[in-house]
N, C-alpha and C positions, 0 to 999 in steps of 0.2 A: 504494500500500500504506500502511496505517495502522499505526503503532507503538503498542501498548498502553502505557499508563502503569501503573506498579506498583499504583496505587490502583484500577485498572480490572480487574485480573486476576480477582478473586473473582466480580464480576458477570458478566464474560464467560464464565468457566468454568461458572457455574450456567446461564447462557443456552444455552451450547453443549450442556451435559448434557441440558437439557430438550429441545432440538432433536433430539437423537439418541435420545430415548426413555428416558433414565436408565440406559443400558448403556455399558460400557467399549467403546470403539471398536476395541480390539485383541482382547480375548477374548470379547466379546459377552455377558458376564454382568452382572447388575444391579450398579449402581454408586451408592453413597450419596454425596451431595455432600461429606460430610466426608472421604471416602476418595479423592476425585477430584483429579487433577493435570492441568495443561495440558502436553501433549507438543508439542515443537517440533523442527524440523530444526536441528541444530547447524551444518549446512553452509550453509543458506539463511536461517535465522531464522524461517521461516513456522510458524505454529501448525498442527499436523496434527490434533489431536484431544484428547479428554478420556479419560484412562485411569486404571485402578487404579494406585496408587503402585508396587506390585510389578511390574505389567506394564510400566510406564514404566522402571523400573530394569533389568529384563531386556532390554528393547529397547535401552536405552543401552549395556549391556554388549556386546550382539551387534554393534551398529553401531560401537562404538568399538574393537572387538578383532578383527573378521573379517580385516583385512589382516595381522595378526600371524600368522595361521594360513595365509597364502598362499591365501586364497579370493578369486579374481578378481572374482566377481560375487555380491554379497550377496543380491540379489533372486532370482537363479536358484538359488542354494544353498538359500535358505529354502523356495522352492516345492518343490524336489526333496526337501528334508528332510521336509517335510510328507508328501509322497507315500511316501517311504521309511518313515517312522514308521507311517503308516497301513497300509502293506503288512506291516510287521513284526508287526502284531497278528493276522495270519492265518498259520497254519502253512504252511511251505513243503512241497511235496509229499514231501520226505524225512522230515518229522516228526522232526528231529534237535534235541535240546536242547544248549545250551552246558554245559560241565562245571561252571561256577559257579552255574548256575540251580538253585534248590531249590523244590520244590513246597510249597504251604502245609503239607502233612502232614510233609514232611521238615523244614521250619523249626520246626514244633511239637515234633517229636521231639528236634531238636538243642537247642532252648531248654530242654526238660525235662531232657535229659542234663546240660547245663551247670548248671542249678539244682540237680540232685542232687549234682554234684561240689562246688558251692559250699557246700551244706548239710553235706556230709561233711567238708569242710575246716574249717568252723566248729566242728564237734564235737571235732576233734582238738586 
């Protein structure tokens, strides 16, 4: 294994970004060289990929905190989380909404109601 020198990071990052087609290796969206960061395993030190700065930050937060929430397997949890979220975008056969959910129309009405109250309070 070769250890990169600090002076070699930029060139390596740009080379790796070109090799993966100019996309973030985590989210798959286009990635500009100025927004790219090298991600590495904090456990082993290996460079894993080139990511958006935000993707790298989120990944770090997840990896550094999963044990705090008593999650035994990060990999298994993330796969199941993906499947769970994807499933949640489809209505369950019951078609039951959570009490805190507001439709776009309900949000608009509530926003208008608050704005009217605010205007009324200013007049007084």
